[in-house]
N, C-alpha and C positions, 0 to 999 in steps of 0.2 A: 279643346275638342277637335278631332279631325274633321275636315271638310271634304275629304275624299269620298266619291260616290262608289258603290260596289262596281258599277259598270266601268268606271275609270280604273279601278284597281285591277281588273282582269284584262284590260286593254292591251298592255304591253305583252303579256304572256301569249294572248291570242294572236297578236301580230307576228311574234317570233315563231310560233308553231306554224302558222301559214307560210311565213317566209321560207322555212326549210322544206315544207311540203311542196311548195310551188317552185323550187329552184329549177331553173332551165339550164342544163349544162352547156358549155361552149358547143357551138354547132359542128365544128370539125377539128378533131384533135390530130396532131402529127402521127404518122405511122409509127406503131410500136408503143405509143403512149396509152395507158389504160386509165379510166376514170375510177377514182375512189369516192363512192357516193353512198355512205352508210345510211343516209336518211330514207332511202327508197326501201329499206328493210322494215317490216312492220314492228318487229321487236325493238329496233333502234328508235324509231319515231315514237313509240310508246314511252320509252325511257326519256327522250328529249322533251316530250310534252309534259311528263311528270316533273322534270327539272325546272322547266320554265314556269309551270304553275306554282311550284314551291317557292321559287326565288325571284320571280319577275311579275308577281300579281299586285304590284303597287305602281302608282304613277310617279314615283320619285324620279327626279331628273338624273340620269346616269351619264357617264362618259363611255366611249368605245375604246376598246383595246384591240389591236390587229396583230395577230400572228401571221405566219406565212400561208400555210394551207394544212388541212388535216394530214396526219401521218398514219401508218398502218397500225400502230399499237396504242394510240390514244384516241383522238377524235374520229379516226378511221374505224374504230369499233364502237365507241359510245355515242358519237355524234355531237359531242360537247368538247369544245376546244380546250386544250391543255388539261384534259380530264380522262385518265385511264380508268379501267374498270375498278381497280382497288380504290382509288380516290373517290370514285362515284359512290361506292358503297360506304366506306369508312368515314368520309368527311361530309359528303352531301346527303347521306341517308337515303339514297335511292337504290331500291332493289332492282336487280337486273339478271339476265341469264348469260353474262359474258365471262364468268370466272373471275379470277383475282389478279389478272395481269397488271403490271404497273410499267411505267416508263420514266426515264430520267427527267424529262421536262415537267411532267405532272408532279413528280415528287418535289422538285424545286418550287413550282408555283404554289402547291398547297402548303408547303412549309412557310412560304411568304404570307399566304393568305391567313394562316393561323396566327402569324405574328401581327398581322394587320388588325386582327380582332375577330377572326372567324368568317366562315362562308357567308353567313346571313349579312354581316356588316359589309363584307367586300362586294357581294353581288347586289346589295342595295345601292351601291355607288358605281358599279362597273358591269359592263357586259363584254365578254371576251369573244371576238369574232376573228376572222382571218381575211387577209387581202383577197384570197380566193377561198370562198366558203366550201369548195369541194377540193379533193386531193387528186394526185396523179402518181402513177407508178410506171416504171419501165423495167422489164425483165424481173418483176417482182420486188423492185427496190423503190423506195420513196423517191419522187421527183418533185422539186420545188417548181412553182410556176415560172420562175425566171431562169431556170437552168437550161432551157432550150428556146432558141429565138422564135421558132415557129410556134411553140406552145405559148410563149409570151404574147405573140400577135393574136393567137386565137382566143386567148382568155381575156384580153383587155375589155371588150364590150361587156362580158359577163362580170368582170370585176367592178367596172365603173357603175353598171346598173344596180348591182347589189349594194355598193356603198351608198348610193343615192336612196335606195329603199330603206336601208337602215336609218339614215339620217331623218328620213320622212317620219319615222316612228317617234320622234321627239327627243332623241339623244342630244346631249349638249355638244356643241361644236366649237367652244372656245379652245379646247385642246383635246387631242387624243394621244394615245400611247402606242407605239409601234415596237413590237417584240420581234427580233429576228436578225440583227446585225445589219451590216451596211447595205446589202443588196435590197432587202425588204424595205428598209427605210428610204433608200434612194428612189426606188420605184414609186412608193406611196407618196413620197414628197413631189416627184415629178407629176403624178396625177393630181396632187393637191394644187400645184402651180396652175395646171390646166383647167381644173374644175372648181377650185375654191371651196373644197369641202369643209376645212378646218382653219381656224386661225393660227394654231400651232400644233406641231407634231413632235412628240418627245420620244426619242429612241432609247431602247434598252437592249442589251445583249441577250442572245437566245439562251434559255436555261440549259439546253443540251450542251452548247459550247461551254458554258460555265462549269458544268459538272464533268465534262470530259477533259478540258484543258486548263481550267482555272479552279479546280475544286479546293485548293488550299485557300483560295480567296472567296469562298462561298459566302461567308458571313459578311464580308464587305459588299458583295453583290446583292444580298438580301437587304441590307441597309439602303443600298442605292435604290432598289426597287420601292422599298417603303417610303423613301424620301419623295419619290415621284408620286405614288399613289396616295399619299397623305395630304397632298395639296387640295384645298377645298375648291 
């Protein structure tokens, strides 16, 4: 018999909804850098809230996954990391007004999630965040938080504060997974040395890189992802 109380079951979903509602963007961005903040749109926040209530309404201890930051065609639309509109509807069963656009990273991640055992099993064990929960563009093109030294300096307090908030929600800190190649892993590792967030950070290559430049090895990379995520 389960000993979980209804209040506890809804706790994490409520915390995550409030986390995104209350995001405070970096105070001063470099000239020419625009903020990608989908959660300030009511229709996006409605979808995000529905997603969290559906998949994060239990107190099961989960681990964190950190991508880089939202991009224009995935989380920059849906507000949910590595989840484009098509995957949000087809795999997560969340209705939305965003059309049926997809993107490479989401396609890889959801293929892996289905192989893991499906969205319910995966999200019962993991939450996908991003080192920077908000995204950035310059001249209409995605910009990673580490691509500009001034942007990196401006976002550090924002990044550190939000990692600390997520950890305070009760996520496991024995290990986390970092998706995004060398630069994302190096920066998160440096922060971890300074602040002691996690005992171990496990890096994985970015899905877009895999599908653009290593597509013939996709199956090998999916197996590599699964070998990491299937560790208890």
